[in-house]
C-alpha positions in Angstrom: 229.7 76.3 -179.1 225.9 76.3 -179.8 224.5 77.2 -183.2 223.3 80.6 -184.1 219.7 81.4 -184.5 219.7 80.6 -188.2 222.1 77.7 -188.3 220.0 74.9 -187.2 219.7 71.9 -189.5 216.6 72.2 -191.7 215.1 68.8 -190.7 215.7 69.3 -186.9 213.0 70.6 -184.6 214.7 74.0 -184.1 215.3 74.2 -187.8 211.6 73.9 -188.8 210.3 76.3 -186.1 209.8 80.0 -186.6 212.2 82.3 -184.7 209.7 83.1 -182.0 208.7 79.5 -181.4 212.3 78.5 -181.4 213.2 81.1 -178.7 210.4 79.7 -176.5 211.7 76.2 -176.9 215.3 77.4 -176.1 213.9 79.1 -173.0 212.6 75.8 -171.5 214.6 73.8 -169.0 218.2 74.2 -167.9 221.4 74.0 -169.9 223.7 71.1 -169.3 227.0 70.0 -170.7 228.1 66.5 -171.6 231.5 64.9 -172.3 232.5 62.3 -174.9 231.1 58.9 -173.9 228.7 60.2 -171.3 225.2 58.7 -171.4 222.4 61.3 -171.9 219.5 58.8 -171.8 219.6 55.1 -170.9 217.5 52.3 -172.5 215.0 51.0 -170.0 215.1 54.0 -167.7 211.7 55.5 -166.5 212.6 59.2 -166.4 210.5 61.5 -168.7 212.6 64.6 -169.5 213.5 65.7 -173.0 216.9 66.9 -174.2 217.1 69.7 -176.8 220.6 69.4 -178.3 222.4 72.7 -178.7 225.7 71.5 -180.0 227.8 68.4 -180.7 226.7 64.9 -181.8 225.1 62.0 -180.1 224.5 58.4 -181.2 221.3 56.5 -180.5 221.7 52.7 -179.9 219.6 49.8 -178.7 220.1 46.2 -177.8 218.8 43.6 -180.3 217.6 40.1 -179.5 221.0 38.5 -179.9 222.4 40.8 -177.2 224.4 43.0 -179.5 224.2 46.8 -179.7 222.8 48.3 -182.9 223.3 51.9 -184.0 219.9 53.4 -184.8 220.6 57.1 -185.5 222.9 60.0 -185.0 221.5 63.3 -183.5 223.0 66.8 -183.9 222.3 70.2 -182.6 218.7 71.2 -183.1 217.4 67.7 -182.7 215.5 66.4 -179.7 216.0 63.1 -177.9 213.7 61.5 -175.4 210.5 63.0 -176.7 208.7 59.7 -177.0 208.9 59.1 -173.2 207.8 62.6 -172.5 204.8 62.4 -174.8 203.8 58.8 -174.0 204.7 58.7 -170.3 203.9 55.0 -169.8 206.8 53.0 -171.2 210.5 52.9 -170.4 213.0 54.5 -172.8 213.5 52.4 -175.9 217.1 53.4 -176.7 220.4 54.8 -175.2 221.7 58.2 -176.3 225.5 58.7 -175.8 227.6 61.8 -176.5 230.1 61.4 -179.3 232.1 64.4 -178.1 231.7 67.5 -175.9 228.2 68.8 -176.3 225.5 70.8 -174.7 221.7 70.4 -174.4 218.7 71.8 -172.5 217.0 69.5 -170.1 213.2 70.0 -170.4 210.8 68.3 -168.0 207.5 67.0 -169.3 205.3 69.6 -167.5 206.8 72.7 -169.2 207.0 70.9 -172.5 203.3 69.9 -172.4 202.4 73.5 -171.6 204.3 74.8 -174.5 202.7 72.2 -176.9 199.3 73.4 -175.8 200.2 77.0 -176.1 202.1 76.7 -179.4 200.4 74.4 -181.9 203.4 75.1 -184.3 205.7 73.3 -181.9 203.2 70.5 -181.3 202.8 69.9 -185.1 206.6 70.0 -185.7 207.4 67.6 -182.9 204.6 65.2 -184.0 205.9 65.2 -187.5 209.4 64.4 -186.3 208.1 61.6 -184.2 206.0 60.2 -187.1 209.1 60.4 -189.4 211.2 58.5 -186.9 208.4 55.9 -186.4 208.0 55.5 -190.2 211.8 54.9 -190.6 211.7 52.4 -187.6 208.8 50.5 -189.2 210.7 50.2 -192.5 213.8 48.9 -190.7 211.7 46.5 -188.6 210.0 45.2 -191.8 213.5 44.5 -193.3 214.6 42.7 -190.1 211.3 40.7 -190.1 211.9 39.7 -193.7 215.5 38.5 -192.9 214.2 36.6 -189.8 211.5 34.9 -191.9 214.0 33.9 -194.5 216.3 32.6 -191.8 213.5 30.7 -190.1 212.5 29.2 -193.5 216.1 28.2 -194.1 216.4 26.6 -190.7 213.1 24.7 -191.3 214.4 23.5 -194.6 217.6 22.3 -193.0 215.6 20.5 -190.3 213.5 18.8 -193.0 216.6 17.8 -194.9 218.1 16.4 -191.7 214.9 14.4 -191.0 214.9 13.1 -194.5 218.6 12.1 -194.1 217.9 10.2 -190.9 214.8 8.5 -192.4 216.9 7.5 -195.5 219.5 6.1 -193.2 216.9 4.1 -191.2 215.4 2.8 -194.5 218.7 2.0 -196.2 220.3 0.1 -193.4 217.8 -2.8 -193.3 217.8 -3.0 -197.1 221.6 -3.2 -197.1 221.6 -5.9 -194.4 218.9 -7.9 -196.3 221.0 -7.7 -199.5 224.0 -8.9 -197.7 222.1 -11.8 -196.2 220.6 -12.8 -199.5 224.0 -12.7 -201.3 225.5 -14.8 -198.5 222.8 -17.4 -198.8 223.2 -17.5 -202.6 227.0 -18.1 -202.3 226.5 -20.7 -199.6 223.9 -22.5 -201.8 226.3 -22.3 -204.8 229.0 -24.1 -202.8 227.0 -27.4 -202.7 225.0 -28.1 -205.9 226.1 -31.7 -206.7 226.3 -33.3 -203.3 224.5 -36.3 -201.8 221.6 -34.2 -200.5 220.8 -32.9 -204.0 220.9 -36.3 -205.5 218.7 -37.7 -202.7 216.1 -35.0 -203.3 215.9 -36.0 -207.0 215.6 -39.7 -206.3 212.8 -38.9 -203.7 210.8 -37.1 -206.3 211.1 -40.0 -208.8 210.2 -42.5 -206.1 206.8 -40.9 -205.6 205.5 -42.3 -208.9 204.9 -46.0 -208.0 206.1 -48.9 -205.8 208.6 -50.3 -208.3 210.1 -46.9 -208.9 210.4 -46.6 -205.1 212.2 -49.9 -204.9 214.6 -48.9 -207.7 215.1 -45.5 -206.0 216.0 -47.2 -202.7 218.5 -49.5 -204.5 220.0 -46.6 -206.4 220.0 -44.5 -203.2 221.9 -47.2 -201.4 224.4 -47.5 -204.3 224.9 -43.7 -204.4 225.4 -43.7 -200.6 227.9 -46.4 -201.0 229.7 -44.7 -203.9 229.6 -41.4 -202.0 230.9 -43.0 -198.8 233.9 -44.7 -200.5 235.8 -41.4 -200.9 235.0 -40.5 -197.3 236.1 -43.8 -196.0 239.3 -43.6 -198.2 239.9 -40.2 -196.9 239.5 -41.2 -193.3 241.8 -44.2 -193.9 244.4 -42.4 -195.9 244.3 -39.0 -194.1 244.5 -35.5 -195.6 245.9 -35.3 -199.1 247.4 -32.5 -201.1 244.2 -32.2 -203.1 242.1 -31.8 -200.0 244.4 -29.1 -198.7 244.3 -27.2 -202.0 240.5 -27.6 -202.2 240.1 -26.4 -198.6 242.4 -23.4 -199.1 240.5 -22.5 -202.3 237.2 -22.8 -200.4 238.5 -20.6 -197.6 239.9 -18.1 -200.0 236.6 -17.9 -201.8 234.7 -17.3 -198.6 237.2 -14.7 -197.5 237.1 -12.8 -200.8 233.3 -12.9 -200.6 233.3 -11.5 -197.1 235.8 -8.8 -198.1 233.6 -7.9 -201.1 230.6 -7.5 -198.9 232.6 -5.4 -196.5 233.8 -3.1 -199.3 230.3 -2.7 -200.6 229.1 -1.8 -197.2 231.9 0.7 -196.7 231.2 2.3 -200.1 227.5 2.6 -199.3 228.3 4.2 -195.9 230.7 6.6 -197.5 228.2 7.6 -200.1 225.6 8.2 -197.4 228.2 10.3 -195.5 228.9 12.3 -198.6 225.2 13.0 -199.2 224.8 14.1 -195.6 227.8 16.3 -195.9 226.5 17.9 -199.0 223.1 18.6 -197.3 224.9 20.2 -194.4 227.2 22.3 -196.6 224.1 23.5 -198.6 222.3 24.5 -195.4 225.4 26.3 -194.1 225.9 28.1 -197.4 222.3 29.4 -197.4 222.6 30.5 -193.8 225.9 32.3 -194.5 224.3 34.0 -197.5 221.4 35.2 -195.5 223.6 36.4 -192.7 225.8 38.2 -195.2 222.7 39.9 -196.7 221.7 41.0 -193.2 225.1 42.4 -192.3 225.3 44.1 -195.7 222.0 45.8 -195.0 223.3 47.0 -191.7 226.5 48.2 -193.2 224.6 50.1 -195.9 222.5 51.7 -193.3 225.5 52.7 -191.3 227.2 54.1 -194.4 224.0 56.1 -195.3 223.8 57.5 -191.7 227.5 58.3 -191.8 227.1 60.2 -195.2 224.2 62.1 -193.8 226.2 63.0 -190.7 229.2 64.1 -192.8 226.8 66.2 -194.9 225.4 67.9 -191.8 228.9 68.5 -190.5 229.9 70.1 -193.9 226.9 72.4 -193.8 227.6 73.4 -190.2 231.3 74.1 -191.0 230.4 76.1 -194.1 227.8 78.1 -192.1 230.3 78.8 -189.4 233.0 79.9 -191.8 230.6 82.1 -193.8 
């Protein structure tokens, strides 16, 4: 049932008007009933009529950028919906209004509404004030959303920067690791032959550069060293492989194998450390994004709770007035 003449919510259009102006507003348009779930106004539509709610409740929703539907407000008897399109007349409707239960409203076309606004400045001022209040509230909410979006964009940029640093570090670290492996391998290979024929020959060649006699002695010593060094080789070829040779060969192979395994272990440890650092960066970025998303959802939940509390308060006032 519709409200009585003195039962309109104080902050609604019909609640702030004088009785005479209120009666003129209620005399506009035609009365129409709506069932639960029925759409009163649809977002994006180009119609221009206004609905003056007489009873019941309606929710105002709009689609956000991610495609989800966001609850903007709840309207009750005495409120108007669709006044922006009627006053502006150039833009499609910005939100959808849906009945939350059985309700009634008066459908007012733009022409009669404009005539009333020109004839009754009281109605024009009241409607303008309501539109301004709603725009002010929308601006505050938009500012909050913009702040959340800026924080999210900054967090994404920081995550991108960290990812670029990670990739750059990987590109820099890989050549250094390969260079260290090559250097260590050459050092081990050089350490395996420090007292052979080539080393001795190099020393004798340095001494031979002093004078001719020294060169002659160097040649003689060189030949003797070659002969002495060749004797074991000849004996080995003549006698075949001995137990000592096999043990020495096995130790040499074991040493090379251990060195290769050591290098492989170091490489794996370095790779694992790099993966751990990258995982930490990803976890940190995910935690920050989840925190920001949680704050945004908390703000939405707080707004919904606030609107629900206001709706409950309005319902309590309505029920108390009806029972009075």
